[in-house]
C-alpha positions as CSV (number, residue, x, y, z in Angstrom):
1,X,11.0,50.9,58.1
2,X,13.9,51.9,55.7
3,X,13.9,48.8,54.1
4,X,10.2,48.9,53.4
5,X,10.5,52.3,51.9
6,X,13.3,51.1,49.7
7,X,11.2,48.4,48.3
8,X,8.3,50.6,47.8
9,X,10.4,53.0,46.0
10,X,12.0,50.4,43.8
11,X,8.7,49.1,42.9
12,X,7.6,52.6,41.7
13,X,10.8,52.6,39.5
14,X,10.0,49.3,38.0
15,X,6.5,50.5,37.4
16,X,7.7,53.4,35.2
17,X,10.2,51.2,33.4
18,X,7.5,48.9,32.5
19,X,5.2,51.7,31.1
20,X,8.2,53.0,29.3
21,X,9.1,49.5,27.9
22,X,5.3,48.8,26.6
23,X,5.7,52.1,24.6
24,X,8.8,50.8,22.8
25,X,7.4,47.2,22.5
26,X,6.9,47.5,18.7
27,X,10.4,48.9,18.0
28,X,11.9,46.2,20.4
29,X,10.1,43.4,18.5
30,X,11.2,44.6,15.2
31,X,15.0,44.8,16.6
32,X,14.6,41.3,18.0
33,X,13.2,39.7,15.0
34,X,16.0,41.3,12.9
35,X,18.6,39.9,15.2
36,X,17.1,36.5,15.4
37,X,16.8,36.3,11.7
38,X,20.6,37.1,11.2
39,X,21.6,34.9,14.0
40,X,19.7,31.9,12.6
41,X,21.3,32.5,9.1
42,X,24.7,32.6,10.4
43,X,24.3,29.5,12.5
44,X,22.8,27.6,9.4
45,X,25.9,28.8,7.4
46,X,28.3,27.8,9.9
47,X,26.7,24.4,10.5
48,X,26.6,23.9,6.8
49,X,30.2,24.7,6.6
50,X,31.3,22.3,9.4
51,X,29.4,19.5,7.7
52,X,31.2,20.2,4.4
53,X,34.4,20.1,6.2
54,X,33.8,17.0,7.8
55,X,32.9,15.3,4.5
56,X,35.9,16.7,2.7
57,X,38.1,15.5,5.6
58,X,36.5,12.1,5.5
59,X,36.8,12.0,1.7
60,X,40.5,12.7,1.7
61,X,41.2,10.2,4.6
62,X,39.4,7.4,2.6
């Protein structure tokens, strides 16, 4: 019985957490979009840098 009570209590907590999360959905989406955009630009820069490094090394070896 104590386990059932614990499950019921946790489900109630998750329910209030979900309602609070839905309230902040717009702000969270804005933050996630900004983070994704920044990460994507950093990945593109680093990948371009690696390609340039490989090309310059190949040119030097030749």
